[in-house]
C-alpha positions in Angstrom: 0.0 0.0 0.0 2.8 2.4 0.8 4.1 2.1 -2.7 1.0 4.0 -3.9 2.3 7.2 -2.3 5.3 7.3 -4.6 2.9 7.8 -7.5 1.5 11.0 -5.9 4.5 13.0 -4.6 3.9 16.3 -2.7 3.8 19.6 -4.7 7.3 21.0 -5.3 6.4 24.3 -3.8 4.5 22.7 -0.9 1.5 24.9 -1.5 -0.2 23.6 -4.6 -3.2 21.3 -4.5 -4.1 18.7 -7.0 -7.1 16.4 -6.4 -6.4 12.7 -6.4 -8.0 9.6 -5.0 -4.9 8.3 -3.3 -6.3 8.9 0.2 -9.5 6.9 -0.7 -7.4 4.1 -2.3 -5.2 3.8 0.7 -8.2 3.9 3.1 -10.0 1.2 1.2 -6.9 -1.1 1.2 -6.5 -0.5 5.0 -10.2 -1.1 5.6 -10.2 -4.4 3.7 -7.1 -5.5 5.6 -8.6 -4.6 9.0 -12.1 -6.1 8.5 -11.3 -8.9 6.0 -14.1 -7.8 3.7 -14.2 -6.1 0.3 -14.8 -2.3 0.9 -17.6 -2.2 -1.7 -19.5 -5.0 0.0 -18.9 -3.4 3.4 -20.4 -0.1 2.2 -23.4 -1.9 0.8 -24.1 -3.9 4.0 -23.3 -1.2 6.6 -24.3 2.0 4.9 -26.3 1.8 1.6 -28.7 -1.0 2.6 -29.6 0.3 6.1 -30.3 3.8 4.6 -32.4 2.4 1.8 -30.0 3.6 -0.8 -31.0 1.0 -3.4 -29.5 2.8 -6.4 -26.1 3.4 -4.8 -23.2 1.0 -5.2 -19.4 0.9 -5.1 -19.4 -1.3 -8.2 -19.3 0.8 -11.3 -19.1 -2.5 -13.3 -22.6 -3.5 -12.0 -24.2 -0.2 -13.0 -25.8 0.7 -16.3 -23.6 3.3 -18.1 -26.5 5.7 -18.3 -26.9 5.6 -14.5 -23.2 6.5 -13.7 -22.4 10.0 -12.5 -20.6 12.0 -15.1 -18.6 15.2 -15.0 -20.3 18.4 -16.0 -18.1 18.8 -19.0 -14.8 17.8 -20.4 -12.3 20.2 -22.0 -8.9 19.7 -23.5 -7.3 20.6 -20.2 -9.6 18.6 -18.0 -13.0 18.7 -16.4 -15.2 21.8 -16.2 
């Protein structure tokens, strides 16, 4: 897991911010190791189902493409 951090070094000036999912990726790996369950199944069983969130899942692969959240817009330099 610690190897993932090398893919996202800190900003050279120490003040810049660039969004990334590294924190969520590291947290999901640590969670799976701690509880011995897949984080997607854990979310479904502990959060989504009890709250009646029947259209919410951690599995993008199990969701119809037209139901996936999409960015507002895409430009040559990124998302808008």
